[in-house]
N, C-alpha and C positions, 0 to 999 in steps of 0.2 A: 152271608155268611163269606168271607174274606175268603182268597184265594191265592194262594201266592207259591209259585214254581221255577225253579231252573234248570234249563236243558239247553241240548247246544244239536243244531245241526250239522250235517256233514260236507256244507261246503260253504266257500266265501257269501259274505252279504250279497253283493248283487245277482249272484245266482241262484242264493235265497227268495231275493225281492221279486224273480222272473219267476220260481217257482209256483209263490205264492199267486201271482197275476195270471195266471195260467191259469184257466176255468177246466182244462183234462187234468188239473192236479186233484182234485176233489173225487176223481173217479179212483184214484189212488189211496185217499183220504179215510172215503166213507165205505162203508160194509157196499158188497153189489144190490143192486134194488133201491138205496136208501135216496140217488141223487136222481132226481126226476125232472128237474131243469137248472142250470148253471148260465146265468148274465152279466158279464164283465164289462165297464163303463170305467174312460178315465171321466172324472167329473172337475180335474181340474189338471195342469202342468205337476206330474208327482204326485197326484192322487187318482188309485184306482178303487172302485167297489167292485166286489166280485159278486153276487148276490145267491145261492143254493137254493132253489127249493127240495126239501126231503118232504121222505113219507118215512115212519117207523113203525117197525110191529112192537108191539106192546111186549110177547114173549123176549123179545131181545134186551128189558130191562135188566136190571138188576134185581135176582131172585129172591133176595132180603130183604125186599121193599116191602115196608109193611101193607097186609092184604084189603086192608079200610082205602089205604092209596091207589091199590092197582084199580079197585072197584069204580073209585073217581075217573080213571084216565080213558080216551076214547081208545077202541081196539086199535085204531091205525092210524096213526097221530101224523096228521101233515103241518111244513111249517119252513122257517127258512133261516136260513145260516147269512149272517150278512156281515161281509170283512174288510174295512177301509186301511188299506196300503197306503201310509206316507211316507213320501220318499224326498221331499223337496223342503222339510224341517229343518231343526236342528241335525247336528250330527250322527245322532241317535234316531235314526229311522225307526218307525213305528208300525203296528197294524191292530186298529180295533176288531172286535168280535162281538157280535150279540148275536142270540136265538130265540127264535119266538117258537112256538109249539100251538097252533090250533089247538083251543078244549084243556091244554092246559098252564094253570095260574104259575109259571114258572118264568123266571127272568134272570137272565145270563150275559154280564157285560163282564169283556177280559182284554187285556190290552198287553199285547207283545213288543218286551223293547228290546229291539237288538244292538249287538254289537258285533263287528268284523272282528275275526282273529285269521285272518287271512286264508287258510285254508280251512274253516270253520267258521258260525255264526253263535255264538251264545245269544239265548233269549232269555229275557226275567218276564214272567209269566206275573201278571197281576189283577185281578177284577175280585167279581161278586156273583155265587148264586144264590138267588132269593127265590123259594116255594112258597107262594103266597095258600094255602091250604090250611086251615085251624087246628090247630095239636099234632098235625104230621108233617108240617113242613119240615121242621130244624132236623129231625128225626130223615126227613129224605135228603136235606140237603146232606147230613152228614153224611150219608152213602155216598151220593153222589161227588164231594170232593175227596173222598177216600178212595175214589174210581180214577182220578185226574193222573195218580202216576200210570196206569196202565194205557191211559189213553194217550199222555205224554211219549211211552211207548211204541204204542200205532201210528204218531205219529212221524217220530224218529224213523221208523221202519218205513211208513210211505214216501217221505221222503227219499230215504237212499235207494227204493224201487223206483222213484219217478227218475231220479237224479242219474242213477245209470239207465235210463234207458233213454233219456232225453242231453247225453252230453256229444 
């Protein structure tokens, strides 16, 4: 299922790129206990990869998921979120995000394209969420996409908190 959202970070692009490259930011972005490890590496000049090992509790998943889908999930899935920040390309820097969870047939591939507005940064978020569970995949995808607006609000709130403590 295709995803398309727009939102705004509360700081200029250089500050946002620094925040996104900081492994510490994951503790602001994800619920307590979800982050197990964070590794950041500079792969090339202007390109940073941040890999966050996560552990999720299925009790935190949306309550309106089909019961049959919940039965297929491991009780405490683990996985990783990989973010690659590119700041050496064209005028619009970007960040690709992928998510893999062990035992859950889901593929998430997102790209954030940034536009600096001096005191804020506009973000165009595009990508796909695919759940490969026969008969239930589309239903789960629809529910996941319907939650993205809430997740974006949490992302902006995490950025505001991080920036207020790191300026």
